[in-house]
C-alpha positions in Angstrom: 200.5 149.6 181.6 204.5 148.5 181.9 206.4 149.4 185.1 208.9 151.5 183.7 205.9 154.1 183.0 204.2 154.2 186.3 207.1 154.6 187.6 208.1 157.4 184.9 204.7 158.7 185.9 205.3 158.7 189.1 208.9 160.5 189.2 207.0 163.5 186.7 205.5 166.9 188.1 202.5 166.1 190.8 199.1 167.5 188.8 195.7 166.9 189.4 194.9 163.2 188.9 197.9 161.8 189.1 197.6 160.2 192.3 194.6 158.4 190.9 196.6 157.7 187.7 199.6 155.6 189.7 196.9 153.7 191.8 195.2 152.6 188.5 198.4 151.9 186.8 199.4 149.5 190.1 195.9 147.8 189.4 197.2 147.2 185.7 200.9 146.9 186.0 200.7 143.3 187.8 203.2 141.9 189.0 206.9 143.5 189.1 210.0 143.5 191.3 209.8 147.4 191.2 206.2 147.2 192.9 206.7 147.5 196.3 208.3 150.3 195.9 205.8 152.0 193.7 203.0 151.1 196.1 204.6 152.7 198.9 205.2 155.7 197.2 201.8 156.0 196.6 200.5 155.5 199.9 202.4 158.4 201.7 201.8 160.8 198.6 198.2 159.5 199.2 198.5 161.6 203.0 199.5 164.6 201.4 197.7 168.0 199.2 198.2 168.3 195.9 200.4 171.7 197.2 202.4 169.6 199.8 203.4 166.8 196.7 204.3 170.0 194.2 206.6 171.5 197.1 208.2 167.5 197.9 208.6 167.3 194.0 210.2 170.6 193.3 212.6 170.2 196.6 213.5 166.4 195.5 213.7 166.4 191.7 214.9 170.0 190.9 216.4 171.9 193.5 218.6 169.5 195.0 221.8 169.0 192.6 223.8 166.3 194.8 220.6 164.2 194.0 219.8 165.2 190.4 217.8 162.7 188.5 219.9 163.2 186.0 221.6 159.8 185.0 224.8 161.3 182.4 224.9 164.1 185.7 225.0 161.8 188.4 227.9 159.7 186.9 230.0 162.0 184.4 228.8 165.5 186.5 228.6 168.2 183.7 231.5 166.9 181.6 232.0 166.4 177.8 231.4 162.7 178.4 228.2 163.0 179.3 227.4 165.7 176.8 228.6 162.6 174.5 226.5 160.6 176.6 223.5 162.7 176.3 223.7 162.7 172.1 223.7 159.3 171.8 221.1 158.3 174.2 219.2 161.1 172.7 219.3 159.6 169.1 218.1 156.1 171.4 214.6 157.8 172.3 213.9 159.0 168.4 214.8 155.6 167.3 212.4 154.4 170.4 209.5 157.1 169.4 210.1 157.5 172.8 209.5 162.0 174.0 211.5 163.9 176.6 209.4 165.3 177.5 210.9 168.8 177.7 213.5 166.3 179.9 217.1 166.7 179.2 217.5 163.1 177.4 219.6 161.5 180.6 217.1 162.4 182.9 215.0 159.3 184.7 211.3 160.1 183.6 212.6 159.6 180.0 214.8 157.3 180.6 212.6 155.0 182.4 210.3 155.3 179.1 213.1 154.3 177.0 214.2 151.1 179.1 210.1 150.3 178.7 209.9 150.2 175.1 213.0 148.5 174.2 213.9 144.7 174.3 218.1 145.8 174.3 219.2 149.3 175.8 221.5 151.7 174.4 224.6 149.6 176.2 226.1 153.3 177.5 222.8 153.4 179.7 222.5 149.4 180.6 225.8 149.8 182.2 225.3 153.2 184.0 221.6 153.4 185.1 222.4 151.2 188.4 225.4 153.2 189.7 223.4 156.4 188.8 220.1 155.5 190.4 222.0 154.5 193.8 223.9 157.6 194.1 220.7 159.6 193.9 219.0 157.4 196.4 222.1 157.3 198.4 221.9 161.2 198.5 218.4 161.1 199.1 218.2 158.5 202.2 221.2 161.5 203.5 219.8 164.8 202.8 216.4 163.3 203.6 215.5 160.0 205.5 211.5 159.8 205.1 211.1 161.5 201.7 209.0 159.2 199.8 210.9 159.3 196.5 213.4 157.3 197.8 210.5 154.4 197.5 210.9 155.2 193.9 214.4 155.9 193.1 214.3 152.0 195.0 211.7 150.7 192.3 213.9 152.2 189.6 217.1 150.5 190.9 214.6 146.9 190.9 214.3 148.1 187.0 218.1 148.7 186.3 218.6 146.5 183.0 221.7 144.7 184.7 219.3 144.4 188.1 216.3 143.3 186.2 218.6 140.2 184.2 219.9 138.9 187.1 216.9 138.6 188.7 214.8 136.6 185.7 217.8 134.7 185.9 217.0 134.1 189.5 220.7 135.5 190.9 219.5 137.7 192.8 
């Protein structure tokens, strides 16, 4: 399993069996700059009941607009440039056969699935992914310091197109 897909699954809404799927995915994924963050998340989530995890996911990813997991929203807010970005990203997702799974195209889940599916991502996504995820992580850290989703945002940062390129080049 690709680390991008594993991370996208972890950001998805919890369901019975997801924790086991994430554990199995870690075994399959192999080495990655994001691995430690996903492992930390899985360990912390493993201490919760499914109901507690569902409540945490809802509180973190659905009810906190400042830390909303939407790349375009974090960069442009609710504006025309975000709409333009989502239109381009939606076309790119379709071309890569990546489903949005009911989310807007700039949500972190389809964005991660897309990054895992293509060798050359949409330039606007490559340019803004890291900055948007940094904002999400910083906001969550400020609002809820012990939240396990911080580990996922940090893992996503390690997979940002620009960051991943620097790490592969040994520049980070």
